[in-house]
MDTraj code that builds the backbone (N, CA, C; nanometers):
import mdtraj as md
import numpy as np

residues = "UNK UNK UNK UNK UNK UNK UNK UNK UNK UNK UNK UNK UNK UNK UNK UNK UNK UNK UNK UNK UNK UNK UNK UNK UNK UNK UNK UNK UNK UNK UNK UNK UNK UNK UNK UNK UNK UNK UNK UNK UNK UNK UNK UNK UNK UNK UNK UNK UNK UNK UNK UNK UNK UNK UNK UNK UNK UNK UNK UNK UNK UNK UNK UNK UNK UNK UNK UNK UNK UNK UNK UNK UNK UNK UNK UNK UNK UNK UNK UNK UNK UNK UNK UNK UNK UNK UNK UNK UNK UNK UNK UNK UNK UNK UNK UNK UNK UNK UNK UNK UNK UNK UNK UNK UNK UNK UNK UNK UNK UNK UNK UNK UNK UNK UNK UNK UNK UNK UNK UNK UNK UNK UNK UNK UNK UNK UNK UNK UNK UNK UNK UNK UNK UNK UNK UNK UNK UNK UNK UNK UNK UNK UNK UNK UNK UNK UNK UNK UNK UNK UNK UNK UNK UNK UNK UNK UNK UNK UNK UNK UNK UNK UNK UNK UNK UNK UNK UNK UNK UNK UNK UNK UNK UNK UNK UNK UNK UNK UNK UNK UNK".split()
xyz = np.array([
    [0.3533, 3.3145, -4.4527],
    [0.2794, 3.2075, -4.5179],
    [0.3246, 3.2007, -4.6636],
    [0.3599, 3.0836, -4.7081],
    [0.4106, 3.0661, -4.8437],
    [0.2951, 3.0667, -4.9430],
    [0.3223, 3.1171, -5.0608],
    [0.2215, 3.1185, -5.1670],
    [0.2008, 2.9764, -5.2175],
    [0.0793, 2.9482, -5.2520],
    [0.0459, 2.8156, -5.3032],
    [0.0966, 2.8035, -5.4462],
    [0.1567, 2.6899, -5.4778],
    [0.2076, 2.6687, -5.6129],
    [0.1175, 2.5715, -5.6859],
    [0.1351, 2.5671, -5.8166],
    [0.0558, 2.4740, -5.8972],
    [0.0853, 2.3291, -5.8619],
    [0.2014, 2.3029, -5.8038],
    [0.2361, 2.1657, -5.7670],
    [0.1407, 2.1116, -5.6605],
    [0.0773, 2.2005, -5.5838],
    [-0.0152, 2.1569, -5.4795],
    [-0.1541, 2.1258, -5.5345],
    [-0.1786, 2.1579, -5.6608],
    [-0.3106, 2.1374, -5.7201],
    [-0.3161, 2.0037, -5.7924],
    [-0.4345, 1.9451, -5.8035],
    [-0.4490, 1.8232, -5.8837],
    [-0.4115, 1.8508, -6.0293],
    [-0.3963, 1.7450, -6.1064],
    [-0.3538, 1.7567, -6.2463],
    [-0.4476, 1.8447, -6.3286],
    [-0.5716, 1.8600, -6.2865],
    [-0.6672, 1.9404, -6.3614],
    [-0.6434, 2.0899, -6.3426],
    [-0.5649, 2.1254, -6.2426],
    [-0.5438, 2.2665, -6.2119],
    [-0.6487, 2.3219, -6.1184],
    [-0.7448, 2.2409, -6.0794],
    [-0.8513, 2.2857, -5.9900],
    [-0.8088, 2.2621, -5.8454],
    [-0.8550, 2.3484, -5.7598],
    [-0.8303, 2.3313, -5.6170],
    [-0.9075, 2.2096, -5.5663],
    [-0.8600, 2.1459, -5.4583],
    [-0.9295, 2.0265, -5.4067],
    [-1.0775, 2.0506, -5.3766],
    [-1.1136, 2.1659, -5.3232],
    [-1.2549, 2.1903, -5.2924],
    [-1.3379, 2.1984, -5.4193],
    [-1.2754, 2.2469, -5.5295],
    [-1.3485, 2.2509, -5.6570],
    [-1.3719, 2.1093, -5.7094],
    [-1.2738, 2.0232, -5.6930],
    [-1.2900, 1.8840, -5.7345],
    [-1.3981, 1.8160, -5.6505],
    [-1.4039, 1.8462, -5.5211],
    [-1.5058, 1.7886, -5.4344],
    [-1.6450, 1.8348, -5.4765],
    [-1.6592, 1.9620, -5.5119],
    [-1.7893, 2.0117, -5.5575],
    [-1.8294, 1.9469, -5.6896],
    [-1.7347, 1.9276, -5.7803],
    [-1.7648, 1.8604, -5.9072],
    [-1.8083, 1.7167, -5.8825],
    [-1.7380, 1.6497, -5.7933],
    [-1.7730, 1.5121, -5.7587],
    [-1.9112, 1.5064, -5.6962],
    [-1.9386, 1.5979, -5.6045],
    [-2.0700, 1.6035, -5.5404],
    [-2.1799, 1.6292, -5.6437],
    [-2.1562, 1.7205, -5.7370],
    [-2.2554, 1.7509, -5.8403],
    [-2.2870, 1.6300, -5.9262],
    [-2.1844, 1.5574, -5.9709],
    [-2.2071, 1.4373, -6.0510],
    [-2.2778, 1.3294, -5.9689],
    [-2.2400, 1.3164, -5.8435],
    [-2.3035, 1.2187, -5.7558],
    [-2.4533, 1.2483, -5.7402],
    [-2.4875, 1.3736, -5.7118],
    [-2.6283, 1.4108, -5.6937],
    [-2.7085, 1.3916, -5.8217],
    [-2.6509, 1.4295, -5.9354],
    [-2.7184, 1.4118, -6.0640],
    [-2.7404, 1.2633, -6.0926],
    [-2.6377, 1.1825, -6.0695],
    [-2.6460, 1.0388, -6.0948],
    [-2.7493, 0.9722, -6.0049],
    [-2.7431, 0.9973, -5.8758],
    [-2.8366, 0.9340, -5.7819],
    [-2.9786, 0.9871, -5.8044],
    [-2.9919, 1.1156, -5.8324],
    [-3.1241, 1.1721, -5.8591],
    [-3.1905, 1.1073, -5.9791],
    [-3.1176, 1.0955, -6.0893],
    [-3.1745, 1.0291, -6.2071],
    [-3.1980, 0.8809, -6.1792],
    [-3.1112, 0.8200, -6.0993],
    [-3.1325, 0.6806, -6.0616],
    [-3.2633, 0.6616, -5.9876],
    [-3.2941, 0.7529, -5.8971],
    [-3.4208, 0.7453, -5.8234],
    [-3.5404, 0.7636, -5.9165],
    [-3.5276, 0.8528, -6.0146],
    [-3.6365, 0.8719, -6.1117],
    [-3.6640, 0.7417, -6.1855],
    [-3.5591, 0.6785, -6.2368],
    [-3.5789, 0.5540, -6.3111],
    [-3.6253, 0.4414, -6.2194],
    [-3.5664, 0.4293, -6.1018],
    [-3.6037, 0.3213, -6.0107],
    [-3.7507, 0.3310, -5.9692],
    [-3.7943, 0.4477, -5.9273],
    [-3.9335, 0.4604, -5.8824],
    [-4.0319, 0.4420, -5.9969],
    [-3.9978, 0.4909, -6.1165],
    [-4.0862, 0.4680, -6.2312],
    [-4.0868, 0.3209, -6.2708],
    [-3.9740, 0.2520, -6.2561],
    [-3.9704, 0.1081, -6.2821],
    [-4.0559, 0.0322, -6.1830],
    [-4.0495, 0.0707, -6.0548],
    [-4.1327, 0.0066, -5.9527],
    [-4.2809, 0.0276, -5.9847],
    [-4.3162, 0.1474, -6.0288],
    [-4.4565, 0.1778, -6.0606],
    [-4.5085, 0.0945, -6.1775],
    [-4.4189, 0.0411, -6.2599],
    [-4.4607, -0.0395, -6.3753],
    [-4.4700, -0.1886, -6.3432],
    [-4.4348, -0.2258, -6.2220],
    [-4.4501, -0.3663, -6.1835],
    [-4.5991, -0.3977, -6.1693],
    [-4.6393, -0.5209, -6.1985],
    [-4.7816, -0.5560, -6.1899],
    [-4.8391, -0.5264, -6.0516],
    [-4.9556, -0.4647, -6.0517],
    [-5.0277, -0.4374, -5.9292],
    [-4.9785, -0.3180, -5.8500],
    [-4.8836, -0.2442, -5.9019],
    [-4.8314, -0.1288, -5.8291],
    [-4.9193, -0.0069, -5.8547],
    [-4.9429, 0.0722, -5.7512],
    [-5.0187, 0.1965, -5.7697],
    [-4.9309, 0.3021, -5.8362],
    [-4.9928, 0.4116, -5.8779],
    [-4.9143, 0.5185, -5.9406],
    [-4.8450, 0.6073, -5.8375],
    [-4.8676, 0.5809, -5.7119],
    [-4.8001, 0.6547, -5.6045],
    [-4.7251, 0.5552, -5.5171],
    [-4.6041, 0.5921, -5.4804],
    [-4.5216, 0.5071, -5.3950],
    [-4.4954, 0.5828, -5.2662],
    [-4.5376, 0.5238, -5.1538],
    [-4.5163, 0.5870, -5.0248],
    [-4.3669, 0.6067, -5.0033],
    [-4.3218, 0.7159, -4.9550],
    [-4.3911, 0.8307, -4.8986],
    [-4.4119, 0.9439, -4.9995],
    [-4.3858, 0.9177, -5.1265],
    [-4.3951, 1.0225, -5.2279],
    [-4.5405, 1.0583, -5.2565],
    [-4.5685, 1.1858, -5.2738],
    [-4.7047, 1.2336, -5.2973],
    [-4.7392, 1.2408, -5.4455],
    [-4.6414, 1.2685, -5.5305],
    [-4.6666, 1.2831, -5.6734],
    [-4.6918, 1.1493, -5.7397],
    [-4.7472, 1.1534, -5.8585],
    [-4.7774, 1.0292, -5.9299],
    [-4.6573, 0.9854, -6.0134],
    [-4.6543, 0.8578, -6.0444],
    [-4.5531, 0.7994, -6.1311],
    [-4.6240, 0.7398, -6.2514],
    [-4.5486, 0.7046, -6.3515],
    [-4.6069, 0.6501, -6.4742],
    [-4.6125, 0.4984, -6.4615],
    [-4.7347, 0.4461, -6.4491],
    [-4.7556, 0.3017, -6.4376],
    [-4.7419, 0.2367, -6.5748],
    [-4.7486, 0.1046, -6.5752],
    [-4.7397, 0.0310, -6.7017],
    [-4.8530, 0.0702, -6.7973],
    [-4.9762, 0.0768, -6.7449],
    [-5.0897, 0.1150, -6.8292],
    [-5.0776, 0.2590, -6.8774],
    [-5.0293, 0.3470, -6.7893],
    [-5.0100, 0.4873, -6.8288],
    [-4.9049, 0.4992, -6.9385],
    [-4.7981, 0.4220, -6.9267],
    [-4.6920, 0.4256, -7.0284],
    [-4.7470, 0.3818, -7.1642],
    [-4.8304, 0.2795, -7.1624],
    [-4.8912, 0.2335, -7.2882],
    [-4.9760, 0.3450, -7.3489],
    [-5.0564, 0.4100, -7.2666],
    [-5.1400, 0.5190, -7.3152],
    [-5.0587, 0.6366, -7.3681],
    [-4.9493, 0.6670, -7.3016],
    [-4.8645, 0.7788, -7.3447],
    [-4.8033, 0.7510, -7.4803],
    [-4.7445, 0.6324, -7.4988],
    [-4.6790, 0.6027, -7.6271],
    [-4.7834, 0.5918, -7.7382],
    [-4.9000, 0.5410, -7.7059],
    [-5.0078, 0.5343, -7.8049],
    [-5.0487, 0.6754, -7.8479],
    [-5.0702, 0.7630, -7.7518],
    [-5.1096, 0.9019, -7.7808],
    [-4.9996, 0.9774, -7.8552],
    [-4.8762, 0.9620, -7.8082],
    [-4.7656, 1.0382, -7.8662],
    [-4.7365, 1.0014, -8.0112],
    [-4.7647, 0.8783, -8.0498],
    [-4.7293, 0.8368, -8.1858],
    [-4.8454, 0.8473, -8.2851],
    [-4.9635, 0.8834, -8.2376],
    [-5.0756, 0.9002, -8.3303],
    [-5.0428, 1.0133, -8.4272],
    [-5.0545, 0.9852, -8.5549],
    [-5.0270, 1.0856, -8.6561],
    [-4.8794, 1.1113, -8.6784],
    [-4.7923, 1.0232, -8.6284],
    [-4.6477, 1.0421, -8.6455],
    [-4.6137, 1.0411, -8.7943],
    [-4.5277, 1.1337, -8.8403],
    [-4.4983, 1.1438, -8.9835],
    [-4.4138, 1.0295, -9.0393],
    [-4.3461, 0.9546, -8.9554],
    [-4.2646, 0.8425, -9.0032],
    [-4.3496, 0.7161, -8.9909],
    [-4.4047, 0.6751, -9.1054],
    [-4.4985, 0.5638, -9.1080],
    [-4.4405, 0.4340, -9.0546],
    [-4.3174, 0.4030, -9.0886],
    [-4.2543, 0.2798, -9.0425],
    [-4.2477, 0.2767, -8.8896],
    [-4.2103, 0.3876, -8.8305],
    [-4.2041, 0.3979, -8.6843],
    [-4.3435, 0.3848, -8.6235],
    [-4.4390, 0.4607, -8.6751],
    [-4.5762, 0.4573, -8.6237],
    [-4.6332, 0.3161, -8.6336],
    [-4.6118, 0.2493, -8.7477],
    [-4.6624, 0.1136, -8.7661],
    [-4.5974, 0.0162, -8.6677],
    [-4.4672, 0.0326, -8.6425],
    [-4.3981, -0.0539, -8.5479],
    [-4.4571, -0.0371, -8.4080],
    [-4.4781, 0.0858, -8.3671],
    [-4.5350, 0.1102, -8.2339],
    [-4.6758, 0.0518, -8.2257],
    [-4.7582, 0.0809, -8.3258],
    [-4.8972, 0.0351, -8.3214],
    [-4.9108, -0.1159, -8.3365],
    [-4.8360, -0.1753, -8.4309],
    [-4.8568, -0.3161, -8.4658],
    [-4.7671, -0.4142, -8.3911],
    [-4.6598, -0.3651, -8.3319],
    [-4.5701, -0.4555, -8.2595],
    [-4.5701, -0.4220, -8.1099],
    [-4.5298, -0.3000, -8.0767],
    [-4.5154, -0.2634, -7.9350],
    [-4.6494, -0.2664, -7.8629],
    [-4.7479, -0.1962, -7.9142],
    [-4.8768, -0.1889, -7.8445],
    [-4.9525, -0.3213, -7.8496],
    [-4.9386, -0.3940, -7.9601],
    [-5.0070, -0.5238, -7.9721],
    [-4.9473, -0.6278, -7.8776],
    [-4.8216, -0.6112, -7.8404],
    [-4.7531, -0.7048, -7.7513],
    [-4.7081, -0.6321, -7.6248],
    [-4.7972, -0.5505, -7.5698],
    [-4.7614, -0.4654, -7.4579],
    [-4.7203, -0.5440, -7.3334],
    [-4.7744, -0.6645, -7.3147],
    [-4.7321, -0.7426, -7.1976],
    [-4.5813, -0.7652, -7.1994],
    [-4.5280, -0.7975, -7.3150],
    [-4.3835, -0.8193, -7.3281],
    [-4.3090, -0.6866, -7.3173],
    [-4.3510, -0.5866, -7.3950],
    [-4.2794, -0.4587, -7.3968],
    [-4.2954, -0.3824, -7.2650],
    [-4.4097, -0.3941, -7.2010],
    [-4.4289, -0.3314, -7.0704],
    [-4.3379, -0.3927, -6.9654],
    [-4.3206, -0.5248, -6.9715],
    [-4.2297, -0.5937, -6.8795],
    [-4.0858, -0.5520, -6.9062],
    [-4.0477, -0.5461, -7.0336],
    [-3.9119, -0.5010, -7.0692],
    [-3.8880, -0.3570, -7.0239],
    [-3.9883, -0.2732, -7.0383],
    [-3.9770, -0.1343, -6.9946],
    [-3.9526, -0.1267, -6.8448],
    [-4.0333, -0.2004, -6.7673],
    [-4.0170, -0.1999, -6.6215],
    [-3.8789, -0.2515, -6.5816],
    [-3.8378, -0.3635, -6.6406],
    [-3.7076, -0.4220, -6.6069],
    [-3.5927, -0.3274, -6.6430],
    [-3.6034, -0.2629, -6.7571],
    [-3.4974, -0.1715, -6.8000],
    [-3.4904, -0.0499, -6.7090],
    [-3.6054, 0.0066, -6.6742],
    [-3.6044, 0.1225, -6.5842],
    [-3.5493, 0.0844, -6.4469],
    [-3.5849, -0.0324, -6.3974],
    [-3.5310, -0.0778, -6.2696],
    [-3.3793, -0.0943, -6.2769],
    [-3.3312, -0.1567, -6.3830],
    [-3.1877, -0.1785, -6.3994],
    [-3.1121, -0.0461, -6.4119],
    [-3.1636, 0.0453, -6.4919],
    [-3.1004, 0.1773, -6.5052],
    [-3.0950, 0.2449, -6.3683],
    [-3.2067, 0.2417, -6.2962],
    [-3.2124, 0.3060, -6.1654],
    [-3.1106, 0.2501, -6.0683],
    [-3.1037, 0.1187, -6.0576],
    [-3.0097, 0.0556, -5.9653],
    [-2.8652, 0.0881, -6.0052],
    [-2.8359, 0.0777, -6.1335],
    [-2.6994, 0.1065, -6.1803],
    [-2.6595, 0.2510, -6.1526],
    [-2.7487, 0.3441, -6.1777],
    [-2.7153, 0.4845, -6.1529],
    [-2.7009, 0.5129, -6.0033],
    [-2.7883, 0.4590, -5.9220],
    [-2.7797, 0.4826, -5.7777],
    [-2.6493, 0.4267, -5.7217],
    [-2.6143, 0.3056, -5.7616],
    [-2.4919, 0.2429, -5.7116],
    [-2.3666, 0.2944, -5.7832],
    [-2.3849, 0.3571, -5.8974],
    [-2.2700, 0.4037, -5.9742],
    [-2.1924, 0.2891, -6.0358],
    [-2.2640, 0.1890, -6.0856],
    [-2.2001, 0.0738, -6.1471],
    [-2.2459, 0.0638, -6.2926],
    [-2.1498, 0.0485, -6.3825],
    [-2.1764, 0.0503, -6.5267],
    [-2.2526, 0.1760, -6.5654],
    [-2.2159, 0.2847, -6.5035],
    [-2.2861, 0.4122, -6.5201],
    [-2.2934, 0.4586, -6.6651],
    [-2.1840, 0.4547, -6.7432],
    [-2.1970, 0.5015, -6.8825],
    [-2.3025, 0.4243, -6.9614],
    [-2.3072, 0.2935, -6.9424],
    [-2.4062, 0.2131, -7.0151],
    [-2.5472, 0.2475, -6.9683],
    [-2.5676, 0.2512, -6.8374],
    [-2.7013, 0.2819, -6.7833],
    [-2.7469, 0.4198, -6.8274],
    [-2.6569, 0.5184, -6.8222],
    [-2.6941, 0.6551, -6.8609],
    [-2.7232, 0.6638, -7.0104],
    [-2.6475, 0.5918, -7.0931],
    [-2.6749, 0.5929, -7.2375],
    [-2.8089, 0.5271, -7.2693],
    [-2.8409, 0.4189, -7.2009],
    [-2.9717, 0.3555, -7.2221],
    [-3.0825, 0.4501, -7.1779],
    [-3.0640, 0.5153, -7.0636],
    [-3.1628, 0.6138, -7.0164],
    [-3.1788, 0.7285, -7.1140],
    [-3.0672, 0.7766, -7.1683],
    [-3.0742, 0.8840, -7.2687],
    [-3.1471, 0.8343, -7.3931],
    [-3.1238, 0.7085, -7.4291],
    [-3.1949, 0.6503, -7.5438],
    [-3.3451, 0.6476, -7.5211],
    [-3.3869, 0.6147, -7.3996],
    [-3.5298, 0.6205, -7.3656],
    [-3.5841, 0.7600, -7.3907],
    [-3.5138, 0.8584, -7.3390],
    [-3.5612, 0.9963, -7.3502],
    [-3.5560, 1.0458, -7.4945],
    [-3.4546, 1.0065, -7.5686],
    [-3.4482, 1.0442, -7.7102],
    [-3.5629, 0.9810, -7.7876],
    [-3.6009, 0.8590, -7.7491],
    [-3.7158, 0.7962, -7.8134],
    [-3.8423, 0.8776, -7.7884],
    [-3.8616, 0.9216, -7.6646],
    [-3.9796, 1.0038, -7.6347],
    [-3.9740, 1.1346, -7.7119],
    [-3.8558, 1.1896, -7.7268],
    [-3.8382, 1.3117, -7.8059],
    [-3.8800, 1.2857, -7.9511],
    [-3.8339, 1.1734, -8.0070],
    [-3.8683, 1.1389, -8.1446],
    [-4.0174, 1.1097, -8.1592],
    [-4.0767, 1.0453, -8.0598],
    [-4.2193, 1.0130, -8.0654],
    [-4.3043, 1.1393, -8.0734],
    [-4.2506, 1.2510, -8.0273],
    [-4.3268, 1.3758, -8.0204],
    [-4.2842, 1.4810, -8.1221],
    [-4.2029, 1.4455, -8.2199],
    [-4.1494, 1.5480, -8.3116],
    [-4.2586, 1.6169, -8.3933],
    [-4.3708, 1.5544, -8.4079],
    [-4.4782, 1.6101, -8.4909],
    [-4.5823, 1.6874, -8.4094],
    [-4.5682, 1.6896, -8.2796],
    [-4.6707, 1.7486, -8.1934],
    [-4.6436, 1.8965, -8.1714],
    [-4.7470, 1.9751, -8.1796],
    [-4.7348, 2.1193, -8.1568],
    [-4.7646, 2.1583, -8.0126],
    [-4.8135, 2.0629, -7.9325],
    [-4.8490, 2.0938, -7.7940],
    [-4.7377, 2.0574, -7.6954],
    [-4.6182, 2.0357, -7.7452],
    [-4.5049, 2.0017, -7.6587],
    [-4.4011, 2.1125, -7.6674],
    [-4.3372, 2.1392, -7.5542],
    [-4.2263, 2.2328, -7.5511],
    [-4.1099, 2.1703, -7.6272],
    [-4.0466, 2.2446, -7.7137],
    [-3.9410, 2.1941, -7.8007],
    [-3.8315, 2.1208, -7.7230],
    [-3.7949, 2.1718, -7.6078],
    [-3.6823, 2.1159, -7.5322],
    [-3.7272, 2.0268, -7.4164],
    [-3.8523, 1.9848, -7.4178],
    [-3.9060, 1.9065, -7.3065],
    [-3.8239, 1.7811, -7.2776],
    [-3.7918, 1.7046, -7.3773],
    [-3.7160, 1.5809, -7.3547],
    [-3.5675, 1.6080, -7.3375],
    [-3.5174, 1.7150, -7.3969],
    [-3.3736, 1.7438, -7.3875],
    [-3.3294, 1.7680, -7.2435],
    [-3.4171, 1.8208, -7.1601],
    [-3.3794, 1.8430, -7.0202],
    [-3.3630, 1.7101, -6.9466],
    [-3.4027, 1.6013, -7.0103],
    [-3.3804, 1.4700, -6.9514],
    [-3.2663, 1.3953, -7.0179],
    [-3.2516, 1.4022, -7.1516],
    [-3.1444, 1.3247, -7.2134],
    [-3.0083, 1.3939, -7.2094],
    [-3.0042, 1.5252, -7.2077],
    [-2.8734, 1.5926, -7.2004],
    [-2.7991, 1.5631, -7.0696],
    [-2.8642, 1.5716, -6.9525],
    [-2.7923, 1.5343, -6.8298],
    [-2.7500, 1.3866, -6.8278],
    [-2.8309, 1.2996, -6.8866],
    [-2.7935, 1.1581, -6.8906],
    [-2.6705, 1.1369, -6.9789],
    [-2.6612, 1.2086, -7.0899],
    [-2.5398, 1.2003, -7.1717],
    [-2.4193, 1.2531, -7.0939],
    [-2.4417, 1.3577, -7.0165],
    [-2.3342, 1.4113, -6.9323],
    [-2.2867, 1.3051, -6.8338],
    [-2.3794, 1.2345, -6.7713],
    [-2.3415, 1.1287, -6.6779],
    [-2.2610, 1.0196, -6.7477],
    [-2.2990, 0.9858, -6.8690],
    [-2.2288, 0.8811, -6.9429],
    [-2.0871, 0.9247, -6.9802],
    [-2.0736, 1.0451, -7.0325],
    [-1.9446, 1.0875, -7.0868],
    [-1.8477, 1.1412, -6.9820],
    [-1.8959, 1.1701, -6.8621],
    [-1.8060, 1.2159, -6.7554],
    [-1.7686, 1.1030, -6.6608],
    [-1.8152, 0.9827, -6.6914],
    [-1.7870, 0.8667, -6.6061],
    [-1.8275, 0.8956, -6.4617],
    [-1.9506, 0.9377, -6.4465],
    [-2.0015, 0.9825, -6.3174],
    [-2.0060, 0.8725, -6.2112],
    [-2.0025, 0.7478, -6.2510],
    [-2.0010, 0.6395, -6.1533],
    [-1.8724, 0.6339, -6.0736],
    [-1.7700, 0.7032, -6.1219],
    [-1.6442, 0.7102, -6.0476],
    [-1.6508, 0.8163, -5.9386],
    [-1.7595, 0.8921, -5.9348],
    [-1.7814, 0.9907, -5.8291],
    [-1.8633, 0.9243, -5.7187],
    [-1.7949, 0.8668, -5.6234],
    [-1.8554, 0.7998, -5.5098],
    [-1.9486, 0.6865, -5.5543],
    [-1.9048, 0.6106, -5.6530],
    [-1.9827, 0.4967, -5.7000],
    [-1.8942, 0.3742, -5.7144],
    [-1.9567, 0.2610, -5.7418],
    [-1.8822, 0.1356, -5.7563],
    [-1.7931, 0.1335, -5.8794],
    [-1.8216, 0.2162, -5.9772],
    [-1.7354, 0.2227, -6.0955],
    [-1.5930, 0.2614, -6.0584],
    [-1.5743, 0.3386, -5.9519],
    [-1.4382, 0.3767, -5.9121],
    [-1.3586, 0.2526, -5.8713],
    [-1.4233, 0.1587, -5.8041],
    [-1.3553, 0.0334, -5.7681],
    [-1.3263, -0.0512, -5.8910],
    [-1.4249, -0.0613, -5.9794],
    [-1.4042, -0.1389, -6.1019],
    [-1.2938, -0.0775, -6.1881],
    [-1.2877, 0.0550, -6.1925],
    [-1.1868, 0.1225, -6.2740],
    [-1.0463, 0.0960, -6.2207],
    [-1.0314, 0.0854, -6.0904],
    [-0.8985, 0.0532, -6.0353],
    [-0.8576, -0.0882, -6.0730],
    [-0.9551, -0.1753, -6.0753],
    [-0.9242, -0.3154, -6.1076],
    [-0.9102, -0.3381, -6.2585],
    [-0.9911, -0.2679, -6.3377],
    [-0.9903, -0.2809, -6.4833],
    [-0.9754, -0.1417, -6.5453],
    [-0.8562, -0.0828, -6.5431],
    [-0.8399, 0.0563, -6.5832],
    [-0.8732, 0.0839, -6.7315],
    [-0.8646, -0.0127, -6.8166],
    [-0.8920, 0.0088, -6.9592],
    [-1.0369, -0.0174, -6.9966],
    [-1.1175, -0.0577, -6.9023],
    [-1.2574, -0.0892, -6.9265],
    [-1.3345, 0.0379, -6.9609],
    [-1.4017, 0.0448, -7.0735],
    [-1.4738, 0.1673, -7.1105],
    [-1.6111, 0.1815, -7.0452],
    [-1.6558, 0.0825, -6.9692],
    [-1.7912, 0.0856, -6.9150],
    [-1.7976, 0.1339, -6.7711],
    [-1.6877, 0.1882, -6.7208],
    [-1.6889, 0.2391, -6.5834],
    [-1.6582, 0.3863, -6.5817],
])
top = md.Topology()
chain = top.add_chain()
for i, resn in enumerate(residues, 1):
    res = top.add_residue(resn, chain, resSeq=i)
    for name in ("N", "CA", "C"):
        top.add_atom(name, md.element.get_by_symbol(name[0]), res)
traj = md.Trajectory(xyz[None], top)
């Protein structure tokens, strides 16, 4: 039996099974986060319950989201931010709640399908970074609570995870210089 040479390996130097595991890992992370955003977006649609069959756990409804952002920003040390949330976002929650639901739905669909994945993942990371910022003054939160959500989303964006069994792989073949796939 002949020894395997580097010529038989992909350009990365990894064995094919290692590349398959990396692809599978990015795929699972992408679809998993897509399901999180999609189901939370569905829960924010008017008249939706906080539970979606067949799931047993609760989701964050539109009213719950309003309560969370209101609670999280009370006493925030950045007055301009706190005033914006209180006087613009919360005062016009019908508009912002609708935008929140639509954005979560769009992020979810894009991540699940693997289309425009870097953009969807960056927007999702922005959501999570906002929640991190909303809580910077709170002592009852774990320091890294939001980071466990925005760090994987940044990973999905910067590794072009939509090319791992997603529609971005097709778009990339057609538009190889496109930075959004």
